[in-house]
C-alpha positions, 0 to 999 in steps of 0.5 A: 500500500505504501508503495502505491502511495509513493508511486502516486506522489511521484506521478503528482511530482512529475505532473507538478514539475511539468505544470511549473515549466509550462507556467514559466514558459508562458510567463516568458512568452508574455514578457517577450510580447510585452517588450515588443508591444511597449512601443505602440503606447507612445505611437497610438495617438498618431493613428487617431482620426478625430474628424466628424466628417470622416465618420459619416457614411458615403450616403450622407448628404453632407458627405456628398456635398463635401465631394462637390465643394472640394472642386470649388477650392484651390486645395485638394483637401479639406479646409478648416477655419481658424477664427482669430478673434481680437476684442477691445477698442478696435474702431478704425475711426477712434483707434486707428493705431490699434486697427492698423496694428491688427492689419500689420499683424494679419499681413505678417502672421503667415510668414512666421516660422513654426518652431517645431518644424522650422517652416512658415505658417503659410505651409499649413494654410490655404495657399495664396489667400491673405488674412483679411481683418473684418471689423465688427459693427460695434467697433469692439472686435475684429475677426480674421478667418484663416483657412487651415489646410487640414491635410497638411496640418494633420501631419506628425512631427516627432510622433506628435500631431502638428495641428494643435501646435500650430493653433497653440503657436498662434494663440501665444503669438497673438497674446504676446503681440496684443496684450500690452495694447489692451486687446484680448485674443482668442483662436476659435472656430472648428480649428480652435475647437479641434485643437483643444480636442487634440489636447484633451485626447493627448492626456489619454496616453499618460494621465488617464492610464496612470490614474486608472492603474493607480485606482485599480491598485488601491482597490486590489490592495483593499480587497486582498489585504495583501502587500503583494497579491495585488501586483499579479492581477494588475500586471496581468491587466497591464499585459492585456492592455499592452497586447491589445494596444499593439494589435489596435495600433497596427490595424489602425495604421494600415487603415483596417480599423478606425480609431479616435481619441474617445475609443482609445480612452475607452479601450484603456479602461475597458481592458484594465477593468475587464481583465481585473474582473476576470482575475478577481473571479479566478483568484477567488476560485483558486483560493477556495480550491486551495482550502481543499487541495494540498497541491496548488497545481490541482487547485489551479486545474479545478479553479480553471475548470470552474471559471473558464466557462463563465469567463469565456461566456462573459467575454464572448457576450461583450464581444458579441455586443461590441461587434454589433456596432459594425452595423453602425452608420458611423465609422467611429462607432464601427471602430469601437466594435473591433477595438473593444473586442480586441481588448476583451479577447486580450483580457480573457487570454491574459487571465486564462494563461498569464495569471494562472502561470504567475499564481503557480510560480509564486505559490501559496505565499503570494496570499500572505498574510492570509495564506489559505491552508488545506482545511476544507474551510470556506470563509466565504460561507460566513460574514456579510454575504452569508447574512445577505443570503439569509435575508433573501432566503427568509424574505424573497418576495419583499426583497424583489418587490421593493428593489424592482419598485425602486428601479422602476421609479428611477427608470421613469426619469429616463424619459427626461434624458436630453440626448439631442446632441452637444455642440462642440463648445458644450463638449468640454467640462472646462472653459477652453480658449476656443469655447470662450472665443466662440461665446465672445464671437456671438456677442459681436458677429453673427454666431455662424460667422466663419463657419457658414452652411455651404449649399451647392446649387445650379447656376440657374437657381441661385436667386430663388435658392438664396431667397428661399434660404434667406427667409429662414429665421436662423439665417443671418445672410446668404452670399454666393462664392465669388472668384478671387483676383489673382493679383490682389488675392481678394474676392471679386464680384464674379461668381465662381462656377464649376460644372454649372454649379455655384456655392451659396454661403448661409451664415447662421444667427446661432452657433453653427454647431449648437442644437439650434444650428443643427436644427436649421439644417432640415429647414434649409434643406427643405427650402432649398429642395423646394427650389430644386431637389438636386441642391446639396447642403453641407458644411459643419452644421450639416455634418453635425446634423447628419452625425446626430441622425446616424446616431439615432438610427444606430440606437434603433437598429443596434440595441434590439440586435444586442438584446437578442444576441445576449438572450441567445448566449444566456439561453445556451449557457444556462440551458434555460429560456426562462432564466435567460429572459428573466436575467435579460429583463433585470439588465434592461431594468437596471439600464433604464434606471441608470439612464433615469439617474443620469438624467437627474444628475447631469441636469441638476448636479453636473449642469451638463447641457445634455448628452451626445446623441450616441450616449444612449447606445454607448451606455447600453453597450457597456452596461448591458454587455458588461452587466450581463457578466455578473449575471453569468458569474452568479448564475453559472455558479448557482446552476453548479450548486443547484445540481448538487443541493437544489435550486433554492439552496443553490441560489443562496449558496451561489450568492454567498460564495460569489457575492464578495468577488462580484461586488469587488469586480463591480467596484473595480469596473466602476472605478476604471470607467469613473476615471474617464471623468478626469478628462475634460470631455463631457461625453467621456465624463457622462459615459464614465458616470453612467457605467460606474453608477450602472455597474454598482447598481447591478452588483449591489442591488440587481445581482445581490438582491433582485435576481437571487430573490426572484430565483428563490421565489420561482424555484426550479422552474427557473431552469425551464425547459431543461430537466433541472426544472423537475428537481426538488427544491 
């Protein structure tokens, strides 16, 4: 008999050594990949595309108009107006000296050299077009409309975009030139706003990532109460982000996928949050098995067997939800689908390969000071979650009715959420120079000055089209585009005609990117097409309007498809139609309640003007796809326990043993998305709040009280139509 025991121990030792070597090789492979992926972090911002017009489908009217409008320019590419605004006593009749100083400055600005490239500014602006100062009627402002050649200015120097450097140089140069004369200066318009967006997204590479890693580290230290264990899941999550960033960088560089600043920010927090969630699940199950097995290799094998299905099911659900975004009209949304999916796949791969290897190599001591011993004691069957389980077991009906009622009340406020879109000036949480300049511009000029609606009409229709458009209440003026004198470089009275077409510039009385400005577009289109159905309406306001319309279309198409996919995945995973429908219903209720809270908080606490038209879709994708994770984590364990001890006892046991890890996972994910609020962008701040609050609502209320109470009340019938429905309670 002793000989057999020795033989078994020898076999176990051989298996252990083999598993240890596999673990060491896995770690070395991941370290090699990490070294190769490191360079992608510093270069990822160079492959971003942040221009709204590039996101629209080819069928959008503003896109078609843009293809025609480019023929009217001497440039082959898109022009971006940079509006140079000067404020002060600039009346030519009372302060001729100041007015002349502005004239001299505008005549010499383009000859100044950009320090980063050593090239004159004229390199980056419309060729041969002088900067002409336009005084306001009240004599208190002068506007200089400088047209940036975006194709040239979008280039990179030393791995960084030139565009924001040009705008920053002009801002500093104007301030240095005019402050002493008592003149205030701003650079606004599309170019100024765009440059501020570049600056905001620039902090994603450093500030956002560093803050997220710090927050996750603090939470892990609190959760594990260990000075060393937290390092392993954090290192695993960082490794997952490294490989995901590398893959995304090369795909974006080859124009296989679209990447913008907000997608990159979401990728960072999504990978760190999801990978840490999966890591928490694996470590919790591994710790549990270490109480039952002497060999850490056996404990890890059984732990992996217990978590691989829920992790893969969870990740697959998120990936399926994200990939539905490929049906979006907007390439920015389509880009988030594969980018986010790559991040989730990398997270699963790292947690199921690298983390087990690290845990095996380091052994039990990594849990110090609370090292799990072989004692068949599961500390999770006592404490807070045991008391929560006892409450649900004793009063299930009271629990589910009260929680469902509270969620329904909050869900009622979701109808008040303002998702009509945000203007570019409303897109920042801080008051940038471009935002201030845009506000001051509207005090002295028509708000749409410098960024008119651009209308392509047949030459024969110019008078009737101009008259029809001019009657719209939000239109300040309608003027045709004329030729430029080749000698003086100034506009003439001769119409510019290309292929029998002319361009009308409609200057709006309201800010061109405001809700009112975008709402003017369907009125302008209706008036223009009443003259001739072939007239095309483009420009920045039209692009904004078309983006909002595409976002609303995406909401109607994508959300039902995602719900259907998740229902199918849950049905297959749990082998139950009833359970899948119930869980999906709780997720939708939780999502609606979250939107209701967002409506209250955004309006009454943060004072935001509203949300982007794409906000409901983004919030839905992350809250429903990620929220279903916690359903999967809970219900796969409940089903496992139900097979042993029955459904009603199984739901209480499942809640008790998973309550801590699910709540910890929810806190981590909420914290990572909450970090988006440090960026000065309203969309990301709103998305971060929505996901953070929604995930906490899901883990603390829905997954801890509502779902367990409902399952406890329903009993074995929850597994219909599987055979488990006939099991005794």
